[in-house]
All heavy atoms as an XYZ file, in Angstrom:
796
protein
N      -8.192    -17.724     14.941
C      -8.474    -16.415     14.290
C      -7.419    -15.335     14.643
O      -7.063    -14.593     13.758
C      -9.813    -15.984     14.776
C     -10.616    -15.119     13.796
S     -10.960    -15.821     12.252
C     -12.671    -16.044     12.305
N      -6.954    -15.407     15.880
C      -5.914    -14.540     16.294
C      -4.660    -14.680     15.493
O      -4.011    -13.736     15.113
C      -5.585    -14.666     17.786
C      -6.436    -13.744     18.687
O      -7.056    -12.804     18.180
N      -6.460    -14.010     19.923
N      -4.286    -15.942     15.189
C      -3.121    -16.215     14.421
C      -3.262    -15.691     13.008
O      -2.261    -15.045     12.435
C      -2.762    -17.764     14.462
C      -2.489    -18.183     15.899
C      -1.672    -18.111     13.489
C      -2.380    -19.687     16.004
N      -4.411    -15.872     12.416
C      -4.520    -15.424     11.018
C      -4.442    -13.841     10.973
O      -3.872    -13.326     10.062
C      -5.862    -15.868     10.476
C      -6.109    -15.502      9.004
C      -5.074    -16.045      8.075
C      -7.511    -16.025      8.578
N      -5.084    -13.225     11.954
C      -5.070    -11.750     11.998
C      -3.628    -11.268     12.229
O      -3.160    -10.302     11.577
C      -5.967    -11.195     13.138
N      -2.878    -11.957     13.040
C      -1.535    -11.606     13.307
C      -0.643    -11.782     12.046
O       0.178    -10.920     11.759
C      -0.942    -12.475     14.500
O      -1.794    -12.238     15.627
C       0.479    -12.105     14.797
N      -0.901    -12.892     11.369
C      -0.131    -13.105     10.143
C      -0.473    -12.081      9.107
O       0.452    -11.533      8.392
C      -0.472    -14.530      9.583
C       0.091    -14.680      8.169
C       0.184    -15.572     10.524
N      -1.725    -11.652      8.956
C      -2.054    -10.590      7.980
C      -1.384     -9.280      8.349
O      -0.864     -8.615      7.477
C      -3.610    -10.394      7.901
C      -4.316    -11.493      7.087
C      -5.862    -11.289      7.311
C      -4.002    -11.453      5.668
N      -1.476     -8.905      9.642
C      -0.924     -7.640     10.034
C       0.658     -7.714      9.836
O       1.266     -6.733      9.386
C      -1.315     -7.346     11.465
C      -2.825     -7.125     11.558
C      -0.541     -6.147     11.985
C      -3.389     -7.047     12.937
N       1.249     -8.765     10.277
C       2.736     -8.879     10.166
C       3.176     -8.847      8.666
O       4.126     -8.202      8.318
C       3.214    -10.093     10.800
N       2.353     -9.539      7.813
C       2.742     -9.505      6.376
C       2.549     -8.098      5.808
O       3.329     -7.661      5.008
C       1.743    -10.517      5.666
O       1.961    -11.827      6.232
C       2.224    -10.577      4.159
N       1.523     -7.408      6.228
C       1.305     -6.052      5.797
C       2.460     -5.113      6.160
O       2.916     -4.317      5.406
N       2.937     -5.277      7.448
C       3.995     -4.451      7.911
C       5.292     -4.765      7.096
O       6.063     -3.978      6.746
C       4.194     -4.678      9.439
C       3.052     -4.077     10.136
C       5.522     -4.116      9.883
C       3.001     -4.320     11.626
N       5.475     -6.109      6.809
C       6.659     -6.494      6.000
C       6.603     -5.989      4.613
O       7.615     -5.455      4.069
C       6.733     -8.039      5.935
C       7.929     -8.622      5.154
C       9.279     -8.315      5.887
C       7.778    -10.120      5.033
N       5.424     -5.955      3.999
C       5.251     -5.400      2.675
C       5.602     -3.894      2.639
O       6.209     -3.375      1.745
C       3.913     -5.751      2.099
C       3.584     -4.990      0.818
C       3.760     -7.244      1.794
N       5.032     -3.256      3.655
C       5.301     -1.757      3.795
C       6.729     -1.526      4.001
O       7.338     -0.565      3.429
C       4.392     -1.186      4.877
C       2.938     -1.017      4.619
C       2.214     -0.525      5.856
C       2.675     -0.155      3.393
N       7.431     -2.301      4.744
C       8.846     -2.159      4.996
C       9.652     -2.374      3.688
O      10.605     -1.587      3.379
C       9.412     -3.145      6.027
N       9.185     -3.324      2.858
C       9.875     -3.501      1.573
C       9.597     -2.308      0.683
O      10.532     -1.911     -0.099
C       9.348     -4.734      0.856
S       9.822     -6.312      1.602
N       8.534     -1.693      0.777
C       8.210     -0.477      0.047
C       9.102      0.632      0.432
O       9.603      1.486     -0.373
N       9.375      0.817      1.707
C      10.279      1.786      2.225
C      11.664      1.651      1.677
O      12.401      2.550      1.268
C      10.274      1.839      3.799
C      11.392      2.693      4.319
C       8.954      2.341      4.334
N      12.105      0.411      1.675
C      13.456      0.059      1.151
C      13.549      0.399     -0.339
O      14.477      0.930     -0.798
C      13.773     -1.482      1.392
C      13.975     -1.737      2.814
C      14.991     -1.887      0.611
C      14.061     -3.177      3.240
N      12.457      0.160     -1.032
C      12.372      0.491     -2.477
C      12.422      1.963     -2.697
O      13.119      2.452     -3.590
N      11.725      2.735     -1.850
C      11.753      4.195     -1.969
C      13.221      4.687     -1.699
O      13.649      5.593     -2.423
C      10.763      4.811     -1.036
C       9.318      4.489     -1.473
C      10.929      6.294     -0.906
C       8.288      4.884     -0.535
N      13.829      4.139     -0.751
C      15.196      4.575     -0.420
C      16.281      4.144     -1.427
O      17.252      4.854     -1.669
C      15.611      4.144      0.917
C      14.785      4.711      2.142
C      15.222      4.001      3.379
C      14.942      6.180      2.205
N      16.052      3.006     -2.065
C      17.152      2.442     -2.927
C      16.956      2.644     -4.359
O      17.897      2.727     -5.110
C      17.184      0.933     -2.685
C      17.600      0.439     -1.325
C      18.975      0.642     -1.000
N      19.722     -0.165     -2.009
C      21.026     -0.147     -2.119
N      21.763      0.566     -1.240
N      21.704     -0.819     -2.977
N      15.745      2.865     -4.880
C      15.600      3.021     -6.334
C      16.021      4.336     -6.810
O      15.967      5.382     -6.057
C      14.099      2.756     -6.745
C      13.753      1.273     -6.479
C      12.203      1.081     -6.652
C      14.556      0.331     -7.306
N      16.443      4.536     -8.139
C      17.200      5.684     -8.554
C      16.363      6.939     -8.869
O      16.905      8.084     -8.782
C      17.901      5.240     -9.725
C      17.073      4.156    -10.262
C      16.410      3.455     -9.056
N      15.103      6.779     -9.312
C      14.380      8.024     -9.743
C      12.952      8.090     -9.265
O      12.457      7.096     -8.618
C      14.502      8.167    -11.212
C      13.586      7.166    -11.955
O      13.287      6.147    -11.401
O      13.204      7.495    -13.127
N      12.268      9.154     -9.651
C      10.951      9.382     -9.201
C       9.958      8.255     -9.613
O       9.182      7.753     -8.795
C      10.436     10.732     -9.674
C       9.047     10.996     -9.388
C       8.738     11.398     -8.095
C       8.065     10.853    -10.329
C       7.417     11.767     -7.824
C       6.713     11.150    -10.089
C       6.398     11.556     -8.736
N      10.036      7.830    -10.849
C       9.102      6.897    -11.387
C       9.213      5.515    -10.749
O       8.263      4.892    -10.316
C       9.258      6.784    -12.821
C       8.894      8.103    -13.577
C       9.911      8.833    -14.110
C       7.610      8.527    -13.645
C       9.622     10.032    -14.797
C       7.303      9.652    -14.274
C       8.252     10.395    -14.859
O       7.918     11.566    -15.414
N      10.453      5.069    -10.545
C      10.692      3.705     -9.927
C      10.282      3.809     -8.451
O       9.750      2.786     -7.936
C      12.075      3.200    -10.140
O      13.009      4.195     -9.677
C      12.349      2.936    -11.587
N      10.570      4.876     -7.783
C      10.205      5.082     -6.437
C       8.651      5.040     -6.241
O       8.153      4.443     -5.341
C      10.807      6.336     -5.814
C      12.217      6.258     -5.605
C      12.787      7.544     -5.118
N      14.254      7.484     -4.990
C      14.981      8.511     -4.989
N      14.475      9.760     -5.096
N      16.282      8.361     -4.869
N       7.980      5.776     -7.120
C       6.534      5.772     -7.090
C       5.907      4.387     -7.359
O       4.919      3.968     -6.807
C       5.960      6.775     -8.089
C       6.051      8.224     -7.690
S       5.159      8.554     -6.067
C       3.491      8.149     -6.644
N       6.633      3.661     -8.234
C       6.202      2.301     -8.545
C       6.247      1.376     -7.246
O       5.303      0.691     -6.943
C       7.020      1.657     -9.670
C       6.690      0.280    -10.000
N       5.547     -0.037    -10.710
C       7.306     -0.913     -9.626
C       5.472     -1.388    -10.851
N       6.533     -1.896    -10.136
N       7.359      1.466     -6.579
C       7.530      0.753     -5.371
C       6.599      1.186     -4.305
O       5.960      0.380     -3.648
C       8.990      0.888     -4.849
N       6.349      2.484     -4.147
C       5.444      2.982     -3.120
C       4.075      2.623     -3.522
O       3.309      2.275     -2.578
C       5.614      4.472     -3.055
N       3.635      2.716     -4.713
C       2.263      2.485     -5.039
C       1.849      0.996     -4.910
O       0.764      0.716     -4.417
N       2.687      0.094     -5.312
C       2.390     -1.332     -5.172
C       2.411     -1.770     -3.777
O       1.481     -2.442     -3.251
C       3.434     -2.157     -5.918
C       3.553     -1.864     -7.399
C       2.353     -2.355     -8.049
C       2.507     -2.164     -9.562
N       1.283     -2.335    -10.289
N       3.438     -1.383     -3.000
C       3.562     -1.944     -1.633
C       2.545     -1.205     -0.653
O       2.070     -1.849      0.245
C       4.933     -1.789     -1.152
O       5.358     -0.436     -1.168
C       5.884     -2.629     -2.013
N       2.339      0.040     -1.042
C       1.344      0.821     -0.095
C       0.006      0.187     -0.185
O      -0.634      0.024      0.881
C       1.378      2.295     -0.534
C       0.561      3.126      0.346
O       0.551      2.837      1.607
O      -0.087      4.100     -0.162
N      -0.446     -0.135     -1.375
C      -1.828     -0.647     -1.461
C      -1.915     -2.039     -0.828
O      -2.811     -2.265      0.045
C      -2.156     -0.832     -2.950
O      -2.109      0.432     -3.648
N      -1.011     -2.907     -1.158
C      -1.084     -4.247     -0.662
C      -0.842     -4.251      0.913
O      -1.592     -4.903      1.641
C      -0.093     -5.157     -1.267
C      -0.028     -6.612     -0.877
C      -1.386     -7.230     -1.116
C       1.091     -7.358     -1.564
N       0.160     -3.569      1.341
C       0.516     -3.518      2.807
C      -0.684     -2.955      3.613
O      -1.115     -3.536      4.657
N      -1.248     -1.867      3.217
C      -2.327     -1.241      3.957
C      -3.575     -2.163      3.954
O      -4.224     -2.308      4.989
C      -2.645      0.073      3.364
N      -3.882     -2.816      2.828
C      -5.053     -3.614      2.747
C      -4.825     -4.880      3.692
O      -5.771     -5.298      4.360
C      -5.369     -4.046      1.313
C      -6.376     -5.156      1.251
C      -5.906     -2.864      0.547
N      -3.643     -5.412      3.673
C      -3.353     -6.613      4.491
C      -3.555     -6.238      6.005
O      -4.151     -6.923      6.740
C      -2.004     -7.142      4.256
C      -1.881     -7.985      2.972
C      -0.387     -8.341      2.832
C      -2.719     -9.142      3.038
N      -3.011     -5.079      6.350
C      -3.130     -4.611      7.822
C      -4.625     -4.387      8.126
O      -5.031     -4.816      9.220
C      -2.305     -3.358      8.003
C      -0.797     -3.795      7.959
C      -2.562     -2.768      9.342
C       0.148     -2.611      7.962
N      -5.281     -3.706      7.320
C      -6.715     -3.395      7.576
C      -7.587     -4.699      7.629
O      -8.414     -4.790      8.547
C      -7.282     -2.421      6.565
C      -8.768     -2.233      6.693
C      -6.576     -1.104      6.684
N      -7.291     -5.680      6.763
C      -8.006     -6.936      6.847
C      -7.651     -7.632      8.076
O      -8.538     -8.311      8.728
C      -7.650     -7.779      5.661
C      -8.184     -7.328      4.278
C      -7.707     -8.336      3.136
C      -9.763     -7.358      4.348
N      -6.467     -7.591      8.541
C      -6.101     -8.229      9.845
C      -6.858     -7.583     11.029
O      -7.274     -8.247     11.898
N      -6.981     -6.265     10.958
C      -7.708     -5.549     11.988
C      -9.176     -5.961     11.986
O      -9.821     -6.146     12.993
C      -7.629     -4.048     11.902
C      -6.295     -3.480     12.254
C      -5.863     -2.288     11.678
C      -5.466     -4.164     13.143
C      -4.618     -1.755     12.082
C      -4.246     -3.598     13.551
C      -3.852     -2.467     12.952
N      -9.780     -6.112     10.731
C     -11.178     -6.465     10.586
C     -11.350     -7.865     11.174
O     -12.401     -8.159     11.830
C     -11.614     -6.311      9.173
N     -10.479     -8.774     10.813
C     -10.571    -10.148     11.304
C     -10.430    -10.184     12.814
O     -11.219    -10.906     13.454
C      -9.525    -11.006     10.617
C      -9.715    -12.450     10.582
C     -10.964    -12.805      9.841
C      -8.563    -13.138      9.954
N      -9.512     -9.438     13.389
C      -9.350     -9.461     14.836
C     -10.602     -8.885     15.553
O     -10.960     -9.367     16.571
C      -8.084     -8.651     15.143
C      -7.719     -8.594     16.623
C      -7.166     -9.734     17.222
C      -8.109     -7.527     17.388
C      -6.920     -9.668     18.547
C      -7.782     -7.512     18.772
C      -7.262     -8.651     19.287
O      -6.982     -8.625     20.673
N     -11.140     -7.849     14.950
C     -12.252     -7.161     15.596
C     -13.541     -8.043     15.508
O     -14.394     -7.983     16.389
C     -12.527     -5.856     14.954
C     -13.532     -5.067     15.734
O     -13.437     -4.876     16.962
N     -14.579     -4.541     15.066
N     -13.671     -8.850     14.463
C     -14.941     -9.569     14.270
C     -14.904    -10.955     14.963
O     -15.674    -11.750     14.619
N     -14.020    -11.201     15.839
C     -13.893    -12.512     16.478
C     -15.108    -12.843     17.365
O     -15.536    -13.997     17.487
C     -12.629    -12.605     17.238
C     -11.419    -12.759     16.480
C     -10.188    -12.858     17.383
O     -10.257    -12.813     18.551
N      -9.066    -12.916     16.695
N     -15.677    -11.901     18.041
C     -16.671    -12.185     18.993
C     -18.083    -12.475     18.318
O     -18.988    -12.983     18.952
C     -16.826    -10.978     19.932
O     -17.364     -9.912     19.227
N     -18.255    -12.150     17.131
C     -19.464    -12.319     16.361
C     -20.664    -11.533     16.882
O     -21.791    -11.845     16.662
C     -19.828    -13.863     16.222
C     -18.768    -14.665     15.492
C     -19.215    -16.109     15.439
C     -18.595    -14.160     14.055
N     -20.393    -10.614     17.746
C     -21.468     -9.702     18.261
C     -21.820     -8.735     17.143
O     -20.933     -8.416     16.366
C     -21.033     -8.883     19.446
N     -23.075     -8.402     16.944
C     -23.483     -7.532     15.877
C     -22.766     -6.248     15.785
O     -22.348     -5.770     14.729
C     -24.998     -7.308     16.187
C     -25.399     -8.394     16.984
C     -24.259     -8.798     17.786
N     -22.457     -5.614     16.890
C     -21.689     -4.343     16.867
C     -20.296     -4.495     16.408
O     -19.745     -3.728     15.592
C     -21.756     -3.745     18.240
N     -19.610     -5.594     16.808
C     -18.332     -5.823     16.358
C     -18.339     -6.194     14.819
O     -17.356     -5.854     14.090
C     -17.609     -6.992     17.145
C     -17.397     -6.614     18.560
O     -17.323     -5.384     18.790
O     -17.180     -7.494     19.434
N     -19.258     -7.006     14.469
C     -19.328     -7.306     13.004
C     -19.573     -6.086     12.100
O     -19.031     -5.924     11.017
C     -20.423     -8.398     12.707
C     -20.102     -9.751     13.255
C     -21.297    -10.657     12.910
C     -18.930    -10.351     12.585
N     -20.399     -5.133     12.713
C     -20.605     -3.874     11.953
C     -19.288     -3.075     11.843
O     -19.019     -2.561     10.772
C     -21.710     -3.100     12.627
C     -22.111     -1.750     11.944
C     -22.748     -2.050     10.595
C     -23.075     -1.012     12.761
N     -18.549     -3.048     12.903
C     -17.281     -2.400     12.810
C     -16.305     -3.066     11.810
O     -15.645     -2.427     11.116
C     -16.629     -2.278     14.243
C     -15.209     -1.789     14.147
C     -17.518     -1.353     15.116
N     -16.365     -4.408     11.751
C     -15.554     -5.113     10.842
C     -15.931     -4.798      9.405
O     -15.064     -4.689      8.530
C     -15.593     -6.624     11.119
O     -14.964     -6.915     12.359
N     -17.247     -4.690      9.144
C     -17.698     -4.337      7.823
C     -17.252     -2.978      7.414
O     -16.797     -2.695      6.277
C     -19.260     -4.496      7.736
C     -19.786     -3.947      6.450
C     -19.674     -5.896      7.796
N     -17.258     -2.076      8.330
C     -16.777     -0.660      8.126
C     -15.298     -0.704      7.780
O     -14.800     -0.019      6.910
C     -17.068      0.211      9.273
C     -18.555      0.565      9.525
C     -18.725      1.423     10.724
C     -20.161      1.754     10.972
N     -20.348      2.470     12.214
N     -14.619     -1.561      8.513
C     -13.122     -1.645      8.290
C     -12.936     -2.191      6.819
O     -11.992     -1.794      6.219
C     -12.427     -2.496      9.372
C     -12.492     -1.765     10.711
C     -10.980     -2.801      9.035
C     -12.074     -2.536     11.908
N     -13.738     -3.189      6.452
C     -13.562     -3.785      5.158
C     -13.846     -2.764      4.066
O     -13.189     -2.695      3.002
C     -14.469     -4.974      4.982
C     -14.077     -6.206      5.826
C     -15.118     -7.374      5.667
C     -12.724     -6.675      5.397
N     -14.824     -1.861      4.309
C     -15.011     -0.711      3.352
C     -13.831      0.120      3.253
O     -13.599      0.672      2.149
C     -16.265      0.042      3.726
C     -17.596     -0.566      3.353
C     -18.605     -0.752      4.281
C     -17.787     -1.053      2.024
C     -19.814     -1.372      3.916
C     -18.993     -1.617      1.670
C     -20.042     -1.778      2.627
N     -13.146      0.415      4.397
C     -11.932      1.169      4.294
C     -10.887      0.474      3.443
O     -10.188      1.082      2.699
C     -11.431      1.398      5.753
C     -12.397      2.303      6.512
C     -10.034      2.002      5.745
C     -12.129      2.493      7.972
N     -10.860     -0.905      3.583
C      -9.829     -1.655      2.755
C     -10.167     -1.487      1.329
O      -9.310     -1.346      0.503
C      -9.911     -3.157      3.216
N     -11.476     -1.559      0.950
C     -11.840     -1.371     -0.436
C     -11.470      0.050     -0.910
O     -10.943      0.160     -2.103
C     -13.355     -1.661     -0.636
C     -13.872     -1.252     -2.020
C     -13.607     -3.159     -0.379
N     -11.747      0.964     -0.120
C     -11.375      2.381     -0.478
C      -9.815      2.530     -0.714
O      -9.431      3.138     -1.690
C     -11.875      3.341      0.635
C     -11.506      4.763      0.301
C     -12.134      5.490     -0.630
C     -10.366      5.339      0.988
C     -11.765      6.800     -0.903
C     -10.021      6.700      0.754
C     -10.685      7.421     -0.228
N      -9.099      1.940      0.180
C      -7.609      2.033      0.015
C      -7.221      1.304     -1.291
O      -6.359      1.797     -2.043
C      -6.953      1.369      1.229
C      -7.134      2.327      2.439
C      -5.423      1.219      0.961
C      -6.576      1.732      3.769
N      -7.810      0.158     -1.507
C      -7.437     -0.624     -2.731
C      -7.765      0.075     -3.959
O      -7.148     -0.115     -5.023
C      -8.177     -1.941     -2.624
C      -7.515     -3.032     -3.518
C      -6.306     -3.619     -3.202
C      -8.140     -3.395     -4.649
C      -5.727     -4.549     -3.975
C      -7.585     -4.396     -5.473
C      -6.316     -4.917     -5.148
N      -8.722      0.957     -3.962
C      -9.126      1.724     -5.134
C      -8.397      3.069     -5.207
O      -7.839      3.516     -6.231
C     -10.673      1.965     -5.226
C     -11.068      2.901     -6.317
C     -11.389      0.640     -5.401
N      -8.368      3.784     -4.133
C      -7.775      5.124     -4.048
C      -6.269      5.214     -4.223
O      -5.751      6.047     -4.890
C      -8.207      5.788     -2.842
N      -5.568      4.289     -3.598
C      -4.060      4.390     -3.667
C      -3.496      4.226     -5.043
O      -2.612      4.990     -5.438
C      -3.503      3.314     -2.675
O      -2.066      3.418     -2.674
N      -3.939      3.208     -5.850
C      -3.377      3.156     -7.214
C      -3.838      4.308     -8.059
O      -3.051      4.736     -8.961
C      -3.893      1.793     -7.709
C      -4.206      1.008     -6.501
C      -4.607      1.950     -5.512
N      -5.015      4.750     -7.864
C      -5.523      5.930     -8.620
C      -4.700      7.172     -8.319
O      -4.323      7.914     -9.202
C      -7.071      6.179     -8.218
O      -7.730      4.941     -8.492
C      -7.595      7.363     -9.111
N      -4.371      7.366     -6.994
C      -3.564      8.472     -6.724
C      -2.176      8.396     -7.176
O      -1.538      9.403     -7.700
C      -3.502      8.631     -5.104
N      -1.642      7.191     -7.175
C      -0.263      6.952     -7.764
C      -0.267      7.237     -9.188
O       0.659      7.904     -9.750
C       0.244      5.494     -7.499
O       0.172      5.302     -6.092
C       1.575      5.253     -8.026
N      -1.239      6.783     -9.935
C      -1.377      7.060    -11.376
C      -1.490      8.578    -11.645
O      -0.847      9.097    -12.561
C      -2.623      6.394    -11.963
C      -2.802      6.541    -13.397
N      -2.032      5.805    -14.331
C      -3.642      7.275    -14.091
C      -2.441      6.199    -15.573
N      -3.418      7.131    -15.410
N      -2.290      9.294    -10.870
C      -2.411     10.749    -11.077
C      -1.065     11.432    -10.829
O      -0.728     12.374    -11.604
C      -3.447     11.276    -10.216
N      -0.346     11.059     -9.809
C       0.964     11.666     -9.511
C       1.896     11.371    -10.709
O       2.746     12.224    -11.107
C       1.455     11.160     -8.189
C       0.622     11.656     -6.998
C       2.926     11.547     -7.994
C       0.922     11.030     -5.681
N       1.839     10.175    -11.156
C       2.780      9.784    -12.289
C       2.442     10.645    -13.583
O       3.360     11.171    -14.302
C       2.656      8.324    -12.694
C       3.223      7.491    -11.640
S       4.994      7.405    -11.700
C       5.263      5.724    -11.311
N       1.182     10.733    -13.858
C       0.758     11.599    -15.015
C       1.192     13.055    -14.811
O       1.541     13.672    -15.799
C      -0.821     11.486    -15.206
C      -1.271     10.182    -15.678
C      -0.712      9.844    -17.060
O      -0.633     10.668    -17.948
N      -0.261      8.609    -17.273
N       1.038     13.535    -13.656
C       1.494     14.922    -13.341
C       2.954     15.158    -13.582
O       3.455     16.062    -14.199
C       1.069     15.314    -11.970
O      -0.317     15.203    -11.761
C       1.462     16.752    -11.672
N       3.758     14.092    -13.143
C       5.184     14.126    -13.336
C       5.545     14.100    -14.821
O       6.422     14.815    -15.274
C       5.866     12.966    -12.604
N       4.889     13.266    -15.584
C       5.135     13.207    -17.051
C       4.801     14.565    -17.622
O       5.501     15.119    -18.491
C       4.292     12.092    -17.659
C       4.846     10.753    -17.177
C       4.301     12.152    -19.214
C       3.988      9.532    -17.563
N       3.597     15.185    -17.280
C       3.269     16.467    -17.827
C       4.219     17.593    -17.449
O       4.406     18.488    -18.205
C       1.793     16.870    -17.311
N       4.811     17.492    -16.299
C       5.822     18.473    -15.865
C       7.168     18.210    -16.428
O       8.112     19.063    -16.255
C       5.912     18.578    -14.393
C       4.657     19.082    -13.634
C       4.772     18.962    -12.133
C       4.337     20.501    -14.065
N       7.339     17.107    -17.062
C       8.649     16.800    -17.809
C       9.691     16.210    -16.894
O      10.887     16.323    -17.218
N       9.317     15.537    -15.928
C      10.263     14.792    -15.123
C      10.861     13.630    -15.928
O      10.033     12.832    -16.444
C       9.695     14.246    -13.812
C      10.672     13.483    -12.960
C       9.093     15.412    -12.921
N      12.156     13.643    -15.970
C      12.798     12.654    -16.894
C      13.047     11.299    -16.087
O      13.422     11.399    -14.929
C      14.194     13.099    -17.356
C      14.148     14.411    -18.080
C      13.919     14.143    -19.593
C      14.007     15.465    -20.360
N      13.226     15.516    -21.470
N      12.761     10.159    -16.773
C      13.071      8.961    -16.138
C      14.592      8.692    -16.076
O      15.329      9.214    -16.933
C      12.374      7.866    -16.999
C      12.130      8.536    -18.209
C      12.101      9.994    -17.993
N      15.028      7.958    -15.108
C      16.444      7.593    -14.976
C      16.873      6.632    -16.052
O      16.162      5.789    -16.480
C      16.634      6.975    -13.566
C      18.053      6.463    -13.311
C      19.042      7.275    -12.934
C      18.572      5.164    -13.536
N      20.242      6.494    -12.775
C      19.905      5.197    -13.150
C      18.069      3.965    -13.895
C      20.791      4.056    -13.169
C      18.880      2.894    -13.900
C      20.168      2.929    -13.543
N      18.113      6.860    -16.457
C      18.806      5.947    -17.419
C      20.277      5.867    -17.091
O      20.853      6.794    -16.555
C      18.568      6.287    -18.851
O      19.341      7.429    -19.236
N      20.925      4.795    -17.487
C      22.344      4.694    -17.175
C      23.189      5.622    -17.988
O      24.309      6.011    -17.598
C      22.819      3.250    -17.539
C      22.289      2.259    -16.489
C      22.874      0.868    -16.848
N      22.355     -0.098    -15.922
C      22.789     -0.448    -14.759
N      23.797      0.175    -14.317
N      22.180     -1.321    -14.023
N      22.714      6.067    -19.116
C      23.507      7.045    -19.960
C      23.714      8.379    -19.296
O      24.675      8.985    -19.528
C      22.776      7.238    -21.281
C      22.671      6.039    -22.131
C      21.869      6.258    -23.348
C      21.694      5.023    -24.157
N      20.781      5.118    -25.270
N      22.751      8.759    -18.450
C      22.851     10.125    -17.779
C      23.926     10.090    -16.730
O      24.461     11.146    -16.320
C      21.469     10.452    -17.200
C      20.494     10.786    -18.157
C      19.104     11.035    -17.581
O      19.041     11.151    -16.335
O      18.206     11.173    -18.341
N      24.264      8.972    -16.135
C      25.301      8.893    -15.080
C      26.675      9.101    -15.586
O      27.547      9.681    -14.939
C      25.191      7.543    -14.354
C      24.093      7.448    -13.405
C      24.199      6.202    -12.504
O      25.014      5.381    -12.778
O      23.386      6.110    -11.589
N      26.936      8.744    -16.841
C      28.369      8.880    -17.391
C      28.540     10.342    -17.817
O      27.807     10.866    -18.509
C      28.501      7.975    -18.545
C      28.380      6.459    -18.226
C      28.485      5.649    -19.363
C      28.277      4.163    -18.973
N      28.274      3.245    -20.159
N      29.684     10.920    -17.312
C      29.925     12.313    -17.678
C      30.566     12.455    -19.070
O      31.052     11.680    -19.677
C      31.002     12.782    -16.650
C      31.547     11.519    -16.075
C      30.590     10.398    -16.339
């Protein structure tokens, strides 16, 4: 169980690191938000699931209750993060933020 929790947490950290690279490397607001939205949701859920699995190893009722609470947090992150990303994107569109294109780089 410890190995599975460790793999989940390590994978979540790796996914979040890929999201950071995407935010730093991609050219405009929309592509950066895409990278952040996808990797943030998956990475955070993987880390939280790893914590829930690690905490629920003893099978004591109190530990299982904490693990269930952690799973509810994972569900909340899985629903709230894409919704927030979508709302931010819609606001950017409404404010007239232009998407990046190769034509704009040429003088």
